[in-house]
C-alpha positions in Angstrom: -2.5 33.9 32.7 0.1 35.9 34.4 2.1 38.2 32.1 5.6 38.9 33.2 8.0 40.9 31.2 11.7 40.1 31.4 14.7 39.5 29.1 17.1 36.6 29.3 20.4 37.4 27.6 22.6 34.5 26.7 26.1 34.8 25.3 27.3 31.7 23.4 30.5 30.1 24.5 31.5 29.2 21.0 31.2 31.3 17.9 30.9 29.3 14.7 32.7 30.8 11.7 32.7 34.4 10.8 28.9 34.7 10.1 28.1 35.4 13.8 27.9 39.0 14.8 27.0 40.5 18.2 26.2 44.2 18.7 25.9 45.9 22.1 23.8 48.5 20.3 21.2 45.8 19.5 21.3 44.8 23.2 20.7 48.4 24.4 17.7 48.7 22.0 15.8 45.9 23.8 13.5 47.5 26.3 12.8 45.6 29.5 9.2 46.2 30.7 8.9 47.5 34.2 5.6 46.1 35.1 3.5 42.9 35.3 -0.1 42.1 35.8 -2.6 39.3 36.1 -6.4 39.4 36.0 -9.4 37.3 35.7 -13.2 37.5 35.3 -15.2 34.8 37.1 -18.9 33.9 36.7 -20.5 31.5 39.1 -23.9 29.8 39.4 -25.2 27.7 42.3 -28.4 25.7 42.4 -29.1 24.8 46.1 -31.5 22.2 47.3 -32.6 23.2 50.9 -32.6 21.0 53.9 -36.1 20.7 55.6 -34.5 19.5 58.8 -32.3 22.6 59.2 -33.3 25.0 62.0 -33.0 27.8 59.3 -35.4 26.2 56.9 -38.4 28.1 58.2 -36.8 31.3 57.1 -37.0 30.2 53.5 -39.8 27.7 53.5 -39.1 26.5 49.9 -37.3 23.6 48.2 -34.5 25.4 46.5 -32.8 28.7 45.7 -30.3 30.0 43.1 -27.3 32.2 43.5 -25.4 34.1 40.8 -22.0 35.6 41.4 -19.6 37.7 39.2 -16.1 38.8 40.1 -13.4 40.8 38.4 -9.9 40.5 40.0 -6.9 42.6 39.0 -3.3 42.6 40.2 -0.6 45.0 39.1 3.0 45.4 40.0 5.3 48.3 38.9 9.1 48.2 39.4 11.1 51.4 39.7 14.7 51.1 40.8 14.6 49.7 44.4 10.8 50.2 44.7 8.0 47.8 43.9 4.4 49.0 43.8 1.7 46.3 44.2 -2.0 46.7 43.9 -4.8 44.2 43.7 -8.5 44.6 44.0 -11.8 42.7 43.2 -15.2 43.9 42.1 -18.1 41.6 43.0 -21.7 41.3 42.1 -23.9 38.9 44.0 -27.5 37.7 43.4 -28.3 35.3 46.2 -31.9 34.2 46.1 -32.9 37.4 44.2 -31.2 39.7 46.7 -28.5 41.7 44.9 -25.4 43.3 46.2 -22.3 45.0 44.7 -19.0 45.4 46.4 -15.4 46.7 45.7 -12.5 45.4 47.8 -9.0 46.7 47.8 -7.2 43.5 48.9 -3.7 44.9 48.7 -2.1 48.3 48.0 1.5 48.6 49.2 5.0 49.7 48.2 8.2 47.9 49.0 11.7 49.5 49.2 14.5 47.0 48.8 17.6 48.7 50.3 19.8 45.7 49.4 19.7 41.9 49.4 19.4 41.8 53.2 17.0 44.7 54.1 13.6 45.8 52.8 10.7 48.0 54.0 7.0 47.6 53.0 4.2 50.1 53.8 0.5 49.8 52.9 -2.3 47.2 52.9 -0.9 43.7 52.6 -1.9 40.1 53.1 1.1 38.3 54.6 -0.2 34.8 54.1 1.7 33.3 57.1 1.4 29.7 58.0 1.9 26.3 56.2 -1.6 24.9 56.4 -3.8 24.7 53.3 -7.3 24.7 54.8 -6.5 26.4 58.2 -3.7 28.6 59.6 -3.6 28.5 63.4 -0.4 30.7 63.5 -1.5 33.4 60.9 -2.3 36.0 63.6 -2.3 39.0 61.3 -4.2 37.4 58.3 -7.9 37.1 57.8 -9.1 33.5 58.2 -9.2 31.3 55.1 -12.5 29.8 54.0 -11.8 26.1 54.0 -14.5 25.7 51.3 -12.4 28.0 49.0 -8.9 28.3 50.6 -7.3 29.8 47.5 -9.6 32.7 47.3 -8.0 36.2 47.5 -8.2 37.7 51.0 -8.2 41.4 52.1 -5.1 42.5 53.9 -4.5 45.0 56.7 -2.7 48.3 56.6 0.7 47.9 58.1 4.4 48.7 58.2 6.8 45.8 57.6 10.6 45.5 58.0 12.2 42.3 56.6 15.8 41.1 57.1 17.0 38.2 55.0 20.4 36.4 55.1 21.7 33.3 53.1 24.2 31.0 54.7 26.4 28.1 53.3 25.8 25.6 56.1 23.0 23.6 57.8 21.2 26.8 58.4 20.7 27.8 54.7 18.5 30.8 55.1 17.3 33.2 57.9 14.7 35.9 57.6 13.0 38.1 60.1 9.7 40.0 59.6 8.7 42.8 62.0 5.2 44.1 61.4 3.4 47.1 63.0 -0.4 47.4 62.7 -2.4 50.4 64.1 -6.1 50.0 64.6 -8.6 52.8 65.0 -12.2 53.4 64.1 -12.1 53.1 60.3 -8.6 51.6 60.1 -8.1 47.9 60.5 -11.2 47.8 62.7 -11.8 44.1 61.8 -9.0 43.4 64.2 -10.1 45.8 67.0 -12.7 48.5 66.6 -10.9 51.0 68.8 -7.4 52.4 69.1 -4.7 49.7 69.6 -1.2 48.8 68.6 -0.1 45.4 67.3 3.5 44.2 66.8 4.1 40.8 65.1 7.4 39.1 64.7 8.1 36.1 62.4 11.4 34.4 62.2 11.9 32.0 59.3 14.6 29.4 59.0 15.5 26.9 56.3 17.5 24.3 58.3 18.6 21.1 56.6 15.7 21.4 54.1 13.1 22.0 56.8 11.1 25.3 56.6 10.4 26.6 60.1 8.6 29.7 61.3 8.4 31.1 64.8 5.7 33.8 65.2 4.8 36.1 68.0 2.1 38.8 68.1 1.8 41.4 70.8 -1.3 43.6 71.3 -1.8 46.3 73.9 -5.5 45.7 73.9 -6.0 42.0 73.0 -4.5 38.7 73.8 -0.9 38.0 72.8 -0.2 35.0 70.7 2.7 32.6 70.0 2.9 30.2 67.1 5.2 27.8 65.2 5.0 26.0 61.9 7.1 23.7 59.7 7.1 21.9 56.4 9.6 19.5 54.7 9.8 17.0 51.9 10.4 13.4 53.0 10.7 12.7 49.2 10.5 15.0 46.2 6.8 14.1 45.9 5.9 13.8 49.6 5.5 16.8 51.9 4.5 16.9 55.5 3.6 20.1 57.4 2.3 21.3 60.7 1.2 24.5 62.5 0.4 25.5 66.1 -0.9 28.7 67.6 -1.7 29.7 71.2 -3.2 32.8 72.8 -2.6 34.1 76.4 -6.3 33.4 77.3 -5.6 29.6 76.9 -7.1 29.1 73.4 -4.9 27.0 71.1 -5.2 25.1 67.9 -2.9 23.0 65.7 -2.8 21.4 62.3 -1.0 18.4 60.9 -1.0 17.7 57.1 0.6 15.9 54.2 0.7 16.4 50.4 1.6 13.5 48.1 1.9 13.3 44.3 1.7 9.8 42.8 3.3 8.7 39.6 -0.1 8.9 37.8 -0.3 12.6 38.9 -2.9 12.1 41.6 -2.4 14.8 44.2 -3.5 13.9 47.7 -3.8 16.6 50.4 -4.9 15.7 53.9 -5.0 17.8 57.1 -6.1 17.3 60.7 -7.2 20.4 62.6 -7.8 20.7 66.3 -9.0 23.6 68.5 -9.4 23.3 72.3 -12.4 25.6 72.5 -15.6 25.4 70.5 -16.8 28.5 68.6 -20.1 30.2 68.2 -22.6 28.0 66.4 -23.4 30.7 63.8 -19.8 30.4 62.6 -18.3 27.8 60.4 -16.1 25.0 61.9 -17.2 25.6 65.4 -16.3 22.1 66.8 -13.0 20.8 68.2 -11.7 18.3 65.6 -11.8 18.2 61.8 -10.3 16.1 59.0 -10.0 17.6 55.5 -9.1 15.7 52.4 -8.6 16.7 48.7 -7.9 14.3 45.8 -7.0 15.8 42.4 -6.4 13.6 39.3 -4.8 15.2 36.3 -6.0 14.0 32.9 -7.8 10.8 34.1 -7.9 8.0 31.5 -5.7 10.1 29.3 -8.4 12.8 28.8 -6.4 15.9 27.8 -7.2 19.2 29.6 -9.5 17.5 32.2 -8.9 17.3 36.0 -11.3 15.5 38.3 -11.3 16.1 42.1 -13.0 15.0 45.3 -13.0 16.9 48.6 -14.2 15.8 52.0 -14.7 17.9 55.1 -15.4 15.8 58.2 -16.4 17.0 61.7 -14.9 14.2 63.9 -17.0 15.3 66.9 -20.5 14.9 65.5 -19.7 12.7 62.5 -21.2 15.2 60.0 -19.4 15.9 56.7 -19.5 17.5 53.3 -18.5 15.6 50.1 -17.7 17.5 46.9 -16.9 16.0 43.5 -16.1 18.0 40.4 -14.4 18.2 37.0 -12.3 21.0 35.5 -11.8 21.6 31.8 -9.0 23.9 30.6 -8.8 23.1 26.8 -9.9 26.6 25.7 -7.2 29.2 25.9 -7.3 31.2 29.2 -10.7 29.7 30.1 -11.3 27.3 33.0 -14.6 25.6 33.4 -15.3 24.0 36.8 -18.5 22.0 37.5 -19.0 20.4 40.9 -21.7 18.8 43.1 -21.7 18.9 46.9 -23.7 17.1 49.6 -23.9 17.9 53.3 -24.7 14.9 55.6 -25.3 14.2 59.2 -27.9 14.5 62.0 -30.1 17.7 62.0 -28.3 18.8 65.2 -24.8 18.4 63.6 -22.7 21.0 61.9 -23.0 19.9 58.3 -26.3 18.0 58.7 -27.9 21.1 60.1 -26.9 23.5 57.3 -29.7 25.2 55.4 -28.4 23.8 52.1 -28.6 20.0 51.7 -26.9 19.7 48.3 -25.9 22.0 45.5 -24.4 22.1 42.0 -21.8 24.8 41.3 -20.7 26.0 37.9 -17.7 28.3 37.7 -16.3 30.0 34.5 -13.0 31.7 34.9 -11.3 33.7 32.1 -7.7 34.8 32.8 -5.8 37.5 31.0 
């Protein structure tokens, strides 16, 4: 649960009788907190049944394996005049098939100086989260890639300098903002992008035009390929959104995404996205083929069951007809605690992407306590 500290002062328009009294001294005595934070502790357990047809099966040569994962996540913001300090980090413990590993990740650590309503500067490690796609982001050139299996997971940012200009208008163009980002890479600094010295400039222009969100993104690198991207999202109705995203590099690689999100009257949320990339990737990476179709269905309180959500997710490789199905239920009836139990199955030929995975099927229990 996110704890934000603010005060809303409301002066009545009508004073009833002589019993009402208002003192500015009382108002001054109320202290507005200058910080906010959110945190959670997550415990996960996976029981995985292995796929004997997988090329990797010989490395394990057993029927199943278990994984246990623990995570502490913490985000903190501090407000001081025109400055905002933001920090979030995660501490993880993994026990995957009896192999243990601990890690600490500083996801973000930056300070923002807001000169006025139109201009602000940001310096530090930040995750921009560019792009409109839920499972993939072809135009998010300065973000780490999402994991489509867990697209909402926190991601580590890159150290950068960011200047942002923002302007509001009273016409068809309702809002315009420009982000100019500089990223330096060296050995030990942002080396996930490039492991030697390089300079990257990224420019994102955002427009809200007639209720359509539009981003135009360009990324320049003096050592790697330059990239150009565009995305959009708009609501056809209050409960029906469509979105799209396209990114292209100078070397000829490009990818795009088209998606929709629809909320029915019975509070069923439907999210579907089609993803295409013109070049296949290395087979040891996830989502190496050209065409994918991703779907998520989430039903709130089915059959009137309070505090329950049920969901179904499907990831389909359209080139080899392999897929993964996942069905799960979430219970949130205990204060600050969320319990998520799911079952997943990979299907397809042994030479296909999902059919060739080491894990054939698995159950997944996640306990998440927020504070």
